[in-house]
C-alpha positions in Angstrom: 106.0 -15.1 -96.8 103.1 -15.6 -99.3 101.6 -18.2 -97.0 101.7 -15.8 -94.0 100.1 -13.0 -96.1 97.4 -15.4 -97.2 96.6 -16.4 -93.6 96.7 -12.7 -92.6 94.3 -11.8 -95.4 91.9 -14.6 -94.4 91.9 -13.5 -90.8 91.3 -9.9 -91.8 88.4 -10.9 -94.0 86.9 -13.1 -91.2 87.3 -10.2 -88.7 85.6 -7.7 -91.1 82.8 -10.2 -91.7 82.3 -10.7 -87.9 82.3 -6.9 -87.3 79.8 -6.4 -90.1 77.4 -9.0 -88.7 77.8 -7.5 -85.2 77.0 -4.0 -86.6 73.9 -5.3 -88.5 72.7 -7.0 -85.3 73.1 -3.8 -83.3 71.3 -1.8 -86.1 68.3 -4.2 -86.1 68.0 -4.1 -82.3 68.3 -0.3 -82.1 65.6 0.0 -84.7 63.4 -2.4 -82.8 63.9 -0.3 -79.6 63.2 3.0 -81.4 60.0 1.7 -83.0 58.2 1.7 -79.6 57.8 5.5 -79.6 56.0 5.5 -83.0 53.7 2.5 -82.4 49.9 3.0 -81.7 48.7 1.9 -78.2 47.4 -1.5 -79.4 50.8 -2.4 -81.1 52.7 -1.4 -78.0 51.1 -4.4 -76.2 52.6 -6.8 -78.8 56.0 -5.0 -78.5 56.1 -5.6 -74.8 55.1 -9.3 -75.5 58.1 -9.5 -77.8 60.3 -8.0 -75.1 59.2 -10.6 -72.7 59.8 -13.4 -75.3 63.4 -12.0 -75.8 64.0 -12.2 -72.0 62.6 -15.7 -71.9 64.8 -16.9 -74.8 67.9 -15.5 -73.1 66.9 -17.1 -69.8 66.4 -20.5 -71.4 69.7 -20.3 -73.1 71.5 -19.4 -69.9 69.7 -22.3 -68.1 70.7 -24.8 -70.8 67.3 -25.3 -72.4 68.6 -24.7 -75.9 65.9 -26.5 -77.9 63.2 -24.7 -75.9 64.9 -21.3 -76.6 65.3 -22.0 -80.3 61.6 -23.1 -80.7 60.4 -20.0 -78.8 62.5 -17.7 -81.0 61.3 -19.4 -84.2 57.7 -19.3 -83.1 57.8 -15.6 -82.3 60.2 -14.7 -85.2 62.7 -13.0 -83.0 65.9 -14.9 -84.0 67.5 -11.6 -85.1 66.9 -10.1 -81.7 68.6 -12.8 -79.7 72.1 -14.2 -79.1 71.3 -17.8 -79.9 74.5 -18.4 -82.0 76.7 -17.2 -79.2 75.1 -19.5 -76.7 75.2 -22.5 -79.1 79.0 -22.1 -79.3 79.1 -22.0 -75.6 76.9 -25.1 -75.5 79.4 -27.1 -77.5 82.3 -26.1 -75.3 80.4 -26.8 -72.1 79.3 -30.2 -73.3 82.9 -31.1 -74.2 84.1 -30.0 -70.7 81.4 -32.1 -69.1 82.8 -35.1 -71.0 86.3 -34.2 -69.7 87.6 -33.0 -73.0 89.5 -29.7 -73.1 90.1 -29.5 -76.9 87.1 -27.3 -77.8 87.6 -25.0 -74.9 91.3 -24.6 -75.7 90.4 -23.8 -79.3 88.0 -21.2 -78.0 90.8 -19.7 -75.9 93.1 -19.6 -78.9 90.5 -17.9 -81.1 90.0 -15.2 -78.4 93.6 -15.2 -77.1 94.2 -11.4 -77.3 90.9 -10.5 -75.6 91.4 -13.0 -72.9 94.9 -11.7 -72.3 93.5 -8.2 -71.8 91.0 -9.7 -69.3 93.8 -11.4 -67.5 92.0 -14.7 -67.8 93.3 -17.8 -66.2 91.1 -20.2 -68.0 93.7 -21.6 -70.4 96.2 -22.1 -67.5 93.5 -23.9 -65.5 92.7 -26.1 -68.5 96.4 -27.1 -68.8 96.5 -27.8 -65.1 93.5 -30.1 -65.4 95.2 -31.9 -68.3 98.2 -32.4 -66.0 95.9 -33.8 -63.3 94.3 -36.2 -65.7 97.7 -37.5 -66.7 98.5 -38.2 -63.0 95.1 -39.7 -62.5 95.7 -42.2 -65.3 99.2 -42.9 -63.9 101.0 -41.3 -67.0 103.4 -39.4 -64.8 106.1 -39.0 -67.4 103.5 -37.6 -69.8 102.5 -35.2 -67.1 106.1 -34.0 -66.7 106.5 -33.4 -70.4 103.2 -31.6 -70.4 104.4 -29.3 -67.6 107.6 -28.5 -69.4 105.7 -27.6 -72.6 103.0 -25.4 -71.1 104.0 -24.2 -67.7 106.6 -21.6 -68.6 106.6 -17.8 -68.1 104.0 -17.9 -65.3 103.4 -15.1 -62.8 103.8 -15.5 -59.1 100.1 -16.3 -58.4 100.2 -19.0 -61.0 103.5 -20.4 -59.7 101.9 -20.9 -56.3 99.1 -22.9 -57.8 101.4 -24.9 -60.0 103.6 -26.0 -57.0 100.6 -27.7 -55.5 99.7 -29.4 -58.8 103.2 -30.6 -59.3 103.1 -32.1 -55.8 100.6 -34.6 -57.2 103.6 -36.5 -58.7 104.6 -37.6 -55.3 101.2 -39.0 -54.2 98.8 -41.8 -55.2 95.5 -40.9 -56.9 93.6 -42.1 -53.8 95.4 -39.7 -51.4 93.3 -38.1 -48.6 95.8 -35.4 -48.0 94.7 -31.8 -48.6 95.0 -30.0 -51.0 95.9 -32.9 -53.3 92.6 -34.7 -52.6 90.7 -31.5 -53.8 92.9 -31.3 -56.9 91.9 -34.9 -57.9 88.2 -34.2 -57.2 86.2 -34.7 -60.5 84.1 -31.7 -59.5 86.9 -29.5 -60.7 85.5 -30.0 -64.2 82.3 -28.3 -63.0 84.4 -25.4 -61.9 85.9 -25.2 -65.3 82.5 -25.1 -66.9 81.5 -22.3 -64.6 84.7 -20.3 -65.3 84.3 -20.7 -69.1 80.7 -19.5 -68.8 81.8 -16.5 -66.8 84.7 -15.7 -69.1 82.4 -16.0 -72.2 79.8 -13.6 -70.7 82.6 -11.2 -69.8 84.1 -11.4 -73.3 80.9 -10.4 -74.9 80.0 -8.0 -72.1 77.0 -10.0 -71.0 75.7 -9.8 -67.4 76.1 -12.9 -65.2 72.3 -12.7 -64.6 69.7 -12.8 -67.3 67.5 -9.8 -67.9 64.4 -11.9 -67.1 65.8 -12.7 -63.6 66.8 -9.0 -63.0 63.3 -7.8 -64.1 61.5 -10.4 -62.1 63.5 -9.6 -58.9 63.0 -5.8 -59.4 59.3 -6.3 -59.9 58.9 -8.5 -56.9 60.9 -6.2 -54.7 58.8 -3.2 -55.8 55.7 -5.0 -54.7 57.0 -6.7 -51.6 55.7 -5.6 -48.2 55.8 -7.1 -44.7 52.1 -7.9 -45.1 53.1 -10.5 -47.7 54.9 -12.5 -45.0 52.5 -12.4 -42.0 52.5 -15.8 -40.2 48.7 -16.0 -40.0 48.3 -15.5 -43.7 45.3 -13.3 -43.2 46.8 -10.2 -44.7 47.8 -11.7 -48.0 46.2 -10.2 -51.1 45.1 -12.7 -53.8 45.9 -10.1 -56.5 49.4 -9.5 -55.2 52.1 -11.5 -57.1 54.4 -11.6 -54.0 51.6 -13.2 -51.9 51.2 -16.1 -54.4 52.8 -19.4 -53.2 55.7 -19.8 -55.6 56.7 -16.1 -56.1 56.5 -15.6 -52.3 59.3 -18.1 -51.9 61.3 -16.4 -54.7 61.0 -13.0 -53.1 61.9 -14.2 -49.6 65.4 -12.8 -49.6 64.7 -9.7 -51.7 64.5 -6.2 -50.0 61.1 -4.7 -49.2 59.7 -2.0 -51.4 60.8 1.5 -50.6 57.7 3.6 -49.9 58.3 7.2 -49.0 54.5 7.7 -48.7 52.2 4.9 -47.4 48.9 4.2 -49.0 46.2 2.4 -47.0 44.1 -0.1 -49.0 40.9 -1.8 -48.0 41.5 -5.5 -47.8 37.9 -6.3 -48.9 37.6 -4.2 -52.1 41.2 -3.2 -52.7 40.1 0.5 -52.8 42.3 3.2 -51.2 41.4 4.5 -47.8 41.0 8.2 -48.0 38.5 11.0 -47.3 36.0 9.4 -49.8 36.5 6.0 -48.2 37.6 6.5 -44.6 39.0 3.6 -42.5 36.6 2.1 -40.1 37.6 -0.1 -37.1 35.5 -3.0 -35.9 35.3 -3.8 -32.2 37.9 -6.6 -32.7 40.5 -4.1 -33.9 40.4 -4.9 -37.7 40.2 -2.0 -40.0 38.3 -1.9 -43.4 37.0 0.7 -45.7 33.8 2.6 -45.0 32.3 1.8 -48.4 32.8 -2.0 -48.1 31.4 -2.1 -44.6 28.4 0.0 -45.6 27.6 -2.2 -48.6 27.9 -5.3 -46.3 25.6 -3.7 -43.7 23.0 -2.9 -46.4 22.9 -6.6 -47.5 22.7 -8.0 -43.9 20.2 -5.8 -42.1 22.8 -3.5 -40.5 25.3 -6.2 -39.6 28.8 -6.7 -40.8 31.0 -9.8 -40.8 34.7 -9.5 -40.2 36.3 -11.4 -43.2 39.2 -12.5 -41.0 37.6 -13.7 -37.8 34.1 -14.2 -39.1 32.7 -12.3 -36.1 29.4 -10.4 -36.6 29.0 -6.8 -35.4 26.4 -4.1 -35.8 27.2 -1.4 -38.3 26.9 1.3 -35.5 29.8 -0.4 -33.6 32.3 0.5 -36.2 34.4 3.6 -35.4 36.2 5.9 -37.7 40.0 5.8 -37.6 42.2 8.9 -38.0 45.7 8.3 -39.4 48.3 10.9 -38.2 
């Protein structure tokens, strides 16, 4: 009884310590967010730079670049605003699974047993299944049977269906080509366990499956994306548009176009808006540019204008005003 009470006391103290650390982390981050409203304009630029650094640290951690993430956090002094410790624990578990070792992941499941049960997680069951498969792969079939008797009890109907297939491995050789037993013996199942652990870990700590950097980048690209960025001839691309750049153009390929309830016409020469102060003018070849840019060009070339796209030369008087309905 005394031993149980001692263990209970230790777990309670650990739980209180964890909650206090989590509360302090929340407090620091809330204070950081609130500080933006009271900063002078010059300091807000640095605050936004810090926000970008936080996004990059999280992105590097999710991508597995742990050393890069740690160095960036240390260089910018934002360790208290990141989840590095959480991802380092995840790193150890993922590396052990990559080495076909389930011990660390099972320990993680044990430490978070109650939360995983509420989430209806199947990670521990899948780990035990994989241990059974490895026994069969190593021709330790009696060990596999004892393993099944020890861990595969009290399962629900969906787990029983999966277990029946796994137990069927006892009747086949490890080089069988019969489905689904061939898939069960596929070493790539370990990669699936890594992915499932990562998903369960994010879900446990209420983290999104996608990093904030990815979400912000996609939202920004989508807000700027227009059909002009993907013209086959490439003549309508704007050098100042991020979506028109080579690498970001490929990234934005499958994103939706920007929703524009009101269109704005822009002169492709100067980037100025086309309006009553800079009306659109059409050259004889059908290309449209702003009045101001063509007038400036004509003043430099004795009343002649050169179409930037086709390099054709026209007289300034040949340009006609365009009316947009």
